[in-house]
N, C-alpha and C positions, 0 to 999 in steps of 0.2 A: 885506726879509724874508730872514732867514738860516734855512735849514732843512736837515735831513739828507735825502738822497735815499732814498726807499723805493720799491722796485719801479719804478724809472725815472720817478718823479713826486714831487710834494710829499707829505708825510705826510697821512694821512686827516684829521687834525684841522685842518690848514691848508686843505686842499681843501674840507672841509665848511664851514669858516668863510667861505671865498670863495663857495661855493654858496648859503649862507644869508643872508649880509650884502650881498654885492655883487649885489643883485638889480635887476630891471627898475624903472626910475624913480629909482634911486639911483646905480647904477654904469654903466648902459647904458640905451638906449631914450630916453625923453623927456629924461633928464639923463645926463650922463656922470660918471664917478668924480670926486669933488670935489677931488682933489689932482692936481697937475701931474706929480709925480715918484713913480715906484715902481720899486724894484730888487728882483729876486729872485735870491738867491745860494744855490745848492744845494751842499751838502757831500757829495761822492761818495766812497764807500769805496774803489773800485778805480781803476785808471789811466785816463788819457785814451784810450790805445790800446784798452782794453777797451770803452769807450763808443763810440768811432768805428767799431770793427770791425762793429758791427751797427746803427749809426746812432741809438743811444739818445740821444746828445747833441742831435742835430738834432730827433728826435721830441719831446724835452722842450722844446726852444726853441720849436717850433711850438705845442705844447700850451699852454705857460705864457706866453711872450712875445706870441705872435700871438693865440692863442685866448682869453687872459684880458686881458692888459694892453692890447694894441692894440685888441681888441674893445671895451674900456671907454673908449677914447679917451684913454689916458694918453700925453701927448706925450713926456715924458722917461722912457722905460722902458729897462730893462736886465735881461738874464738872463745869469747867469754860472754856470758849474760849476767848483768847486774839487775837483780829483781826488786820489785816493790817500790819503785820510785814514786808512785802516786798513792801509796798506802797510808802514809802519815808524814808529817814534817820531819820527824826523827828518822824515819826510814829513808826519806829523800836525802837527808844529810849524810846518812851512812853510805848511800850509793855514791854521792859526790866524793866522800873520803876514799871509798874503794877505787873509784875511777882515778883519783889522784895518785894512789899507791901504784896502780897498774901503769900509769903514765911514767912514774919515776923508775919502774922496773924496765921499761922499754929501752 
């Protein structure tokens, strides 16, 4: 899942989809999520330093990787943030290139 970071989380449409579809008996509880691998890649507008200053990166990792992916029993899980997408055209291009590399690794 690639998504823009909104208010230090996944967009409401993605979070709502997880809340409604990844429910008890399908993604957790009696059964776990039916796929072994899920990666979440957030595209952040500002710099890594801005996220780390207040711990936003760690808060997102705990919420999404631990609170969603690990809770659902996903063995091969990964959460990444790609920073600085709105800092400059060059940085936006670097973010796109990083996203492409991650997609190829999946």
